[in-house]
C-alpha positions, 0 to 999 in steps of 0.5 A: 444442508440448509445450514451449509447453504446459509453459511456459503452466503455469509462466506461471500459477505465477508469480502471487504469486511475481514472482521466478519470472519469470526462470524464465519468460523462460528457458523462453521463450528455450528454446522460441524457441531464443534466447540472450537476452531479458527484459521491458523496462518503461517508466515515468517513471523510464525503461526497465529490463530486468526478469527479464533473461537476458543479459550483466550488463554489457549489462543494466547499461548499458541500465538506466543509459544506453542505455534512454533512447536506445533508438530501437526500443522507442518504436515498439513501445510506440506500436503496438497492444497484442499487436503482434509486431515483427521485430528485423531490421525495426526495426533495419534502419530505422536501422542506423547509430544509435548505440544499435545500433552501441554496444549492440545489435550489440556485445552480439549483440542485433541480431535477435529478436522484440519484443512490445508487452504494453502495461499489462496493469493500471492499476497495471502499467508498460508492458511489452515482451517482448524475445527477441534473438540476433545477426544471422545473415542468416537471419530469426529471426522464422520462422512457427513462432516467431511462432505460439508467441509468439502463443499465449503473449502473452495468457497473459503479459498475464494473468499480469502483470495478476494480479501487478500486482493482487496488488502493488496490493493489498499496497500498499493493505494496507500503507497501511491498516495504516499509517493504523491504526497512527497512529490514536489509537484501539485498532482490531482486526480479528477473524474470526467466532471472535473471533480477532484478525487484526490489532491496531494499537499502541493495541489491542496496548497495551489487550490487553497488560493496560491493561484493557477487552478481553483475549484468552482462552486460546482466542485469542478477544478478550473484554470485561472486566467483569460477565457481561452486559457480556461477553455483549453484546460477544460477541453484537455480534461474532457479529452483525457476523461471522455475520449472525445475524438476518434483516437480515444482518451488523449493527454495535453499540456496547457500553460496557465498564468502564474499568479506572480506574473512570471513564468507560466504554470505548465499543466499536464493532463494525462488520461488514466483508467476508465472508471466503473461508471461515469467515464474515465479519470485524468491525472493533472500535474502542475509544474511551477517554474518558479518553484525549484526542487531541491536535492535533500541535504540529509540524503547527500550526507548519507550517500556521499558522507558530506558534512552539513555545510558541504551538502548544503552547498551541493544542494544549492548548486543543484538547485541552480544557484551560482557560487556567488549567490550561494556565498551571499545567501549563506553569508560566507566568503566565496573561498569558503564555498569553493573549498566546500565544493572541492570537498564535494567533488572529491567525495562524489568522484566528480570534477565539474559542476555540470557532472555534479549536478547531473549526478545529484539530479539522478538521486531524485528531488524532494519538495521545497525551494532550494532557497529555503536551505539558505535559512536552514 
């Protein structure tokens, strides 16, 4: 039982380090005195052996071909979660099946123990623990081996579930980062000290010298402008991350002078979740009034079957340009622009510019300046 206890410690050490599952399978085979085994996962793409300790040719042929012809695993997967099966019982029910003749028996894997680990987490695949050896005539699924497996099964499920949750969180995190990268506004995530934990590309441009916000020598994000502006910004971050005051964390909107001296930058500071240590987090969004988001001309071509010229006119119109300004920027006549606009009205089912702009705005914005379309 000492070896089983040591294996339990290793099982929980795999959480966050999926590469160590091969070590777990190897340790499990030692405990059960079996030469081969692994975790078989079932998904829409078929069955695959994961963390397998077996002949590479056997694993490759199973993953490529025999996983789809396996008559044993469907029985195990359909059984109650935690069910433990004897390999001889399953194989013995169909000894002449091509799968057993061509794969199991050929590779010395026609006896063993199989356990339905189910789907430990909604994000996880259905998983079966398979421990195998050649058939010798003596039962492999002895009382001692079955007792050891019963001890290990709930812990294997818990470790697989934890690993699935980590992978799911990583996927969500990557998705959120991609969304932030594609938003036209500068977005930063900061901790209670004001240190930047994440900045999207627009925010990195802002911090790299375009003005409005900067990172000081202590690594803290600070506002440019007069001292009153800097203080308001600092207090907004403190309120959002530390919950100063009786009502807890709160958001605020601060205006920061624009580097061009025109419209100010609108900075919104919003509290996020509490961090594990060191206070909370805040999201800072900077809206540049001088930077007009644009509707993707490519999207308009796809959605409304507009020509590139029609889509460019529609996108510029949604970005706030007048028909005269569009004509001058594209170096075409006003008549040409109006002709394109009439085609856009017809294809979008609209009749007025205000209606068109409203519909185009509902499609979402992409990063850039609408003026860039003048030169595309």
